[in-house]
C-alpha positions as CSV (number, residue, x, y, z in Angstrom):
1,M,-66.6,284.0,-19.9
2,S,-64.9,283.7,-23.2
3,K,-61.6,281.9,-23.6
4,L,-59.8,285.1,-24.4
5,A,-61.1,286.9,-21.3
6,E,-60.2,283.9,-19.2
7,F,-56.7,283.9,-20.7
8,K,-56.2,287.6,-20.0
9,A,-57.4,287.2,-16.4
10,L,-55.0,284.3,-15.8
11,E,-52.2,286.2,-17.5
12,A,-52.8,289.2,-15.2
13,Q,-52.9,286.9,-12.1
14,L,-49.6,285.3,-13.2
15,A,-48.0,288.7,-13.7
16,A,-49.1,289.8,-10.2
17,Q,-47.7,286.6,-8.7
18,L,-44.4,287.0,-10.5
19,K,-44.1,290.5,-9.1
20,Q,-44.8,289.2,-5.6
21,L,-42.2,286.5,-6.1
22,D,-39.6,289.0,-7.2
23,A,-40.3,291.1,-4.2
24,L,-39.9,288.1,-1.9
25,K,-36.6,287.1,-3.6
26,N,-35.2,290.5,-2.7
27,D,-36.5,290.4,0.9
28,D,-33.6,290.3,3.4
29,K,-35.7,288.7,6.1
30,L,-36.7,285.8,3.8
31,K,-33.0,285.3,2.9
32,R,-32.1,285.1,6.5
33,E,-34.9,282.5,7.2
34,I,-33.7,280.4,4.2
35,E,-30.1,280.5,5.4
36,F,-31.2,279.6,9.0
37,E,-33.3,276.6,7.7
38,E,-30.4,275.3,5.6
39,K,-27.9,275.6,8.5
40,L,-30.4,273.9,10.9
41,R,-31.1,271.0,8.5
42,N,-27.3,270.6,8.1
43,L,-26.8,270.4,11.9
44,M,-29.7,268.0,12.1
45,R,-28.0,265.7,9.6
46,Q,-24.6,266.2,11.2
47,Y,-25.8,265.1,14.7
48,D,-28.5,262.7,13.4
49,V,-31.3,264.5,15.3
50,G,-34.9,264.7,14.2
51,L,-37.3,267.7,14.4
52,R,-39.3,266.2,17.2
53,E,-36.1,265.8,19.3
54,I,-35.2,269.4,18.7
55,I,-38.7,270.5,19.7
56,S,-38.5,268.5,22.9
57,I,-35.1,270.0,23.7
58,L,-36.3,273.6,23.2
59,D,-39.8,273.2,24.6
60,L,-39.9,275.0,28.0
61,Q,-43.3,273.5,28.8
62,P,-43.4,269.9,27.7
63,S,-46.7,268.6,26.5
64,R,-48.8,266.3,28.7
65,T,-48.5,263.5,26.2
66,T,-44.9,262.7,27.2
67,P,-44.8,259.9,29.7
68,T,-42.1,261.5,31.9
69,S,-44.2,264.6,32.6
70,Q,-47.4,262.8,33.7
71,A,-48.1,263.0,37.4
72,P,-49.3,259.8,39.0
73,R,-53.1,259.4,39.3
74,R,-54.7,260.2,42.6
75,Q,-55.8,257.0,44.4
76,R,-59.5,256.6,44.7
77,H,-61.0,256.1,48.2
78,V,-62.9,252.9,49.0
79,K,-66.6,253.7,49.5
80,V,-68.7,251.3,51.6
81,Y,-72.4,251.1,51.1
82,K,-74.7,249.1,53.4
83,N,-78.2,248.1,52.3
84,P,-80.4,248.7,55.3
85,E,-83.1,246.3,54.1
86,T,-80.8,243.3,53.6
87,G,-77.7,244.2,55.6
88,E,-75.6,243.5,52.5
89,V,-72.3,245.5,52.3
90,V,-70.6,246.6,49.1
91,E,-67.1,248.1,49.0
92,T,-66.1,249.9,45.8
93,K,-63.7,252.5,44.5
94,G,-65.9,253.5,41.6
95,G,-69.5,253.6,40.6
96,N,-69.3,250.7,38.1
97,H,-70.0,248.0,40.7
98,K,-72.6,245.4,39.5
99,I,-74.5,245.2,42.8
100,L,-74.4,249.0,43.4
101,K,-75.8,249.6,39.9
102,A,-78.6,247.2,40.6
103,W,-79.4,249.0,43.9
104,K,-79.4,252.4,42.2
105,E,-81.7,251.1,39.5
106,K,-84.1,249.5,42.1
107,H,-84.1,252.2,44.8
108,G,-82.8,255.3,43.0
109,A,-79.3,256.8,43.1
110,E,-80.1,259.4,45.8
111,K,-81.4,256.9,48.2
112,V,-78.4,254.5,47.6
113,E,-75.9,257.4,48.1
114,G,-77.6,257.9,51.5
115,W,-76.4,254.3,52.4
116,L,-72.8,255.4,52.2
117,Q,-71.0,254.6,55.4
């Protein structure tokens, strides 16, 4: 594309954007939004309140990341496994027990789950 053609294309784009800008400047809805934002920012400065605080005040359903809204975790039940070959007993609340893992590796997970008391 020649420089002249590129210049004319950019000039046409600029004229179109200026026309859009003029239309927005005369839009009553935009004027009201700008006025609202200015008043809100003034109030925020006046009361020394940040945007996050305003959101937390107005939020009807607080997000789960706030520590006050988190429900306590459900307690895990103690599981007791008894190895029928050795008579050894393992009590655990999770599956990350060292001996239990060794049993599952040696005998298979399904068989070890059958040892659950």
